SEMI-710497 format. One line per 5 residues: number of its first residue (from 1); for each residue x negated, y, z negated of C-alpha. Coordinates in steps of 0.02 Angstrom, whole numbers, plus 50000, padded with zeros to 5 digits. Layout:
REM SEMI-710497
NUM = X/Y/Z | ...
***
This chain:
REM SEMI-710497
1 = 46745/49841/54373 | 46749/49654/54345 | 46710/49566/54180 | 46575/49463/54266 | 46483/49625/54305
6 = 46477/49659/54118 | 46402/49487/54091 | 46271/49520/54222 | 46234/49682/54129 | 46202/49577/53972
11 = 46082/49468/54069 | 45989/49621/54132 | 45970/49687/53956 | 45901/49520/53901 | 45772/49521/54041
16 = 45713/49696/53992 | 45695/49646/53810 | 45611/49480/53847 | 45483/49569/53952 | 45437/49675/53802
21 = 45467/49837/53898 | 45470/49986/53780 | 45626/50090/53756 | 45553/50238/53852 | 45547/50133/54010
26 = 45733/50095/54015 | 45760/50181/54181 | 45912/50115/54273 | 45942/50130/54460 | 46081/50228/54542
31 = 46195/50076/54530 | 46349/50126/54429 | 46336/50094/54243 | 46462/50117/54104 | 46557/49964/54163
36 = 46652/49958/53999 | 46746/50113/54057 | 46815/50008/54200 | 46894/49874/54092 | 47086/49860/54097
41 = 47162/49896/53928 | 47314/49781/53929 | 47369/49614/53997 | 47520/49675/54098 | 47428/49762/54239
46 = 47287/49634/54232 | 47411/49497/54275 | 47467/49602/54425 | 47294/49605/54502 | 47259/49778/54426
51 = 47367/49859/54560 | 47455/49987/54450 | 47412/50164/54505 | 47588/50210/54562 | 47687/50115/54429
56 = 47791/50201/54296 | 47695/50101/54168 | 47700/50206/54010 | 47563/50149/53893 | 47505/50018/54021
61 = 47458/50157/54143 | 47318/50226/54034 | 47185/50120/54119 | 47243/50161/54296 | 47332/50328/54311
66 = 47369/50443/54164 | 47517/50515/54261 | 47610/50352/54230 | 47601/50385/54043 | 47734/50521/54068
71 = 47870/50388/54086 | 47850/50321/53908 | 48022/50343/53830 | 47972/50299/53652 | 47816/50306/53544
76 = 47719/50147/53579 | 47568/50059/53506 | 47467/49926/53598 | 47315/49823/53555 | 47225/49704/53673
81 = 47085/49578/53661 | 46982/49479/53787 | 46856/49342/53747 | 46726/49306/53879 | 46638/49143/53920
86 = 46464/49200/53868 | 46498/49259/53690 | 46556/49431/53747 | 46719/49516/53697 | 46820/49670/53738
91 = 46958/49752/53637 | 47062/49909/53641 | 47199/50002/53548 | 47310/50136/53624 | 47456/50244/53569
96 = 47576/50357/53665 | 47698/50483/53594 | 47831/50578/53696 | 47853/50763/53660 | 47985/50829/53778
101 = 47920/50828/53957 | 47744/50785/53894 | 47681/50618/53829 | 47523/50618/53725 | 47403/50470/53735
106 = 47258/50418/53624 | 47154/50262/53603 | 46986/50177/53583 | 46898/50027/53661 | 46741/49926/53630
111 = 46634/49797/53718 | 46514/49678/53628 | 46401/49568/53734 | 46352/49459/53586 | 46179/49421/53521
116 = 46020/49366/53608 | 45869/49279/53531 | 45705/49359/53583 | 45533/49285/53602 | 45431/49431/53666
121 = 45263/49420/53754 | 45181/49514/53609 | 45232/49375/53489 | 45379/49464/53408 | 45538/49363/53386
126 = 45712/49407/53325 | 45896/49424/53366 | 45978/49582/53431 | 46147/49636/53498 | 46128/49629/53687
131 = 46250/49770/53721 | 46375/49868/53618 | 46488/49999/53698 | 46624/50106/53620 | 46732/50248/53683
136 = 46878/50354/53625 | 47017/50424/53735 | 47134/50573/53723 | 47253/50633/53858 | 47429/50668/53915
141 = 47554/50640/54055 | 47685/50766/54106 | 47842/50771/54213 | 47817/50917/54334 | 47988/50907/54414
146 = 48031/50884/54598 | 47982/50701/54583 | 47803/50733/54528 | 47713/50683/54370 | 47531/50716/54327
151 = 47410/50666/54192 | 47234/50682/54126 | 47126/50581/54007 | 46962/50626/53922 | 46840/50493/53861
156 = 46692/50507/53742 | 46575/50358/53748 | 46427/50284/53652 | 46326/50144/53734 | 46185/50037/53663
161 = 46075/49911/53755 | 45974/49788/53652 | 45984/49905/53501 | 45842/50003/53582 | 45917/50110/53720
166 = 46062/50225/53677 | 46172/50345/53774 | 46322/50453/53739 | 46426/50569/53845 | 46598/50600/53916
171 = 46705/50557/54066 | 46877/50608/54128 | 47024/50535/54226 | 47159/50628/54323 | 47308/50565/54421
176 = 47470/50606/54511 | 47629/50506/54548 | 47765/50556/54671 | 47938/50478/54650 | 47998/50478/54830
181 = 48180/50507/54885 | 48192/50319/54916 | 48254/50254/54749 | 48122/50147/54664 | 47976/50193/54778
186 = 47826/50283/54702 | 47664/50343/54779 | 47515/50374/54666 | 47332/50418/54661 | 47199/50440/54528
191 = 47015/50476/54501 | 46934/50392/54352 | 46771/50414/54259 | 46721/50584/54327 | 46573/50661/54237
196 = 46384/50676/54224 | 46269/50526/54233 | 46241/50414/54084 | 46076/50464/54003 | 45973/50342/53903
201 = 45807/50391/53822 | 45736/50409/53998 | 45826/50376/54160 | 46006/50324/54167 | 46156/50267/54268
206 = 46286/50357/54371 | 46462/50338/54304 | 46576/50212/54392 | 46686/50347/54469 | 46839/50259/54540
211 = 46967/50318/54667 | 47137/50233/54672 | 47284/50259/54790 | 47437/50152/54809 | 47623/50123/54804
216 = 47746/50038/54688 | 47925/49985/54722 | 48050/49935/54588 | 48201/49837/54647 | 48331/49845/54508
221 = 48476/49728/54547 | 48573/49786/54395 | 48569/49966/54455 | 48628/49908/54626 | 48767/49802/54549
226 = 48696/49646/54632 | 48680/49538/54476 | 48801/49389/54473 | 48934/49393/54337 | 48850/49244/54256
231 = 48681/49326/54280 | 48599/49236/54134 | 48429/49160/54179 | 48418/49268/54334 | 48278/49388/54381
236 = 48357/49561/54390 | 48207/49674/54418 | 48062/49655/54539 | 47911/49771/54534 | 47793/49760/54684
241 = 47629/49857/54686 | 47485/49883/54807 | 47325/49984/54776 | 47168/50029/54871 | 47019/50045/54752
246 = 46850/50124/54786 | 46716/50122/54652 | 46562/50228/54682 | 46432/50133/54786 | 46541/49978/54793
251 = 46645/49899/54933 | 46828/49951/54945 | 46945/49830/54857 | 47132/49803/54870 | 47250/49748/54732
256 = 47426/49680/54750 | 47546/49634/54611 | 47720/49568/54573 | 47821/49573/54412 | 47991/49488/54391
261 = 48102/49526/54241 | 48229/49401/54175 | 48342/49459/54032 | 48405/49340/53898 | 48544/49427/53807
266 = 48539/49612/53769 | 48367/49633/53691 | 48259/49489/53755 | 48162/49488/53918 | 48042/49362/53996
271 = 47927/49429/54131 | 47830/49329/54259 | 47682/49412/54345 | 47556/49375/54481 | 47429/49472/54580
276 = 47273/49465/54685 | 47117/49573/54690 | 47047/49570/54866 | 46865/49591/54919 | 46802/49575/54741
281 = 46642/49479/54702 | 46717/49388/54553 | 46904/49412/54535 | 47044/49342/54642 | 47211/49270/54589
286 = 47289/49330/54426 | 47445/49265/54340 | 47531/49307/54177 | 47683/49310/54067 | 47769/49441/53960
291 = 47893/49427/53818 | 47994/49573/53749 | 48107/49560/53598 | 48184/49724/53543 | 48032/49827/53489
296 = 47898/49693/53508 | 47799/49660/53667 | 47681/49514/53700 | 47584/49501/53864 | 47461/49372/53927
301 = 47355/49366/54086 | 47230/49245/54158 | 47111/49286/54300 | 47059/49140/54410 | 46879/49195/54440
306 = 46762/49133/54574 | 46621/49115/54449 | 46587/49111/54262 | 46757/49033/54221 | 46932/49103/54198
311 = 46965/49262/54100 | 47105/49266/53971 | 47177/49429/53907 | 47308/49458/53773 | 47397/49617/53720
316 = 47527/49651/53586 | 47635/49806/53581 | 47770/49889/53478 | 47894/50024/53530 | 47955/50131/53387
***
């Protein structure tokens, strides 16, 4: 779900509070809630238009398909941060740890919509947090053999609107990736945010259950011995992705992405990324850069949004 949808959620909370409606009347329609659960966790896939369901992404796959976590070769830690244009912010921390054919994953994320000043019809005034969301994650990805990998992720969430309405519950993700006989081509699918409806004091929201299906192709020129002898400053790997995305009660979207990897020496890589999220009400073109130096990873993405300004996302990682 798009960051602008979260900002609209903040505006809705403000309207409820400004109207002086009591907590017991916080009854939300069947429109999907829990939009924080839809936020991408890192900048890499964000820069690729969020088309990542079939990629062997390791820790970057957590927000798209837990099966991709199974390709993490080393323990990895990642933290990400996004600052919105209306005083809202989103942050996350994730960790993956390989244990034989299984890779464990854990993490946490939060969303803070900032503060709102109230001047209620009953004369009360004050300042409250418009929205505060938090959730923890625990899951794993596993290599099943015969080209298949699978994964699952459990989430426990706590949501607060205007410091008056509160909800807590759980959701789950599951996914599968098939590494086809064509070298470098993957097919993948996942279902995200399965679970019961979000329950506030009265009423609630349905979870933003999301279905993803897509393909990813990695063209590795080094593996094909196609890199020139003086291959410095030359892109040697090209990752192309394409996803179809269906969020409950929302139009079908499509995401396409490209990542190009240029090595500098033995341990340094510069990555250039671009993507596009089609049929989305707020997101469109995305671009980004990545820098990898031995164990350190720095990624940046910017989304060129149709409204509410551009979205900048940063993530920092370390491979042990």
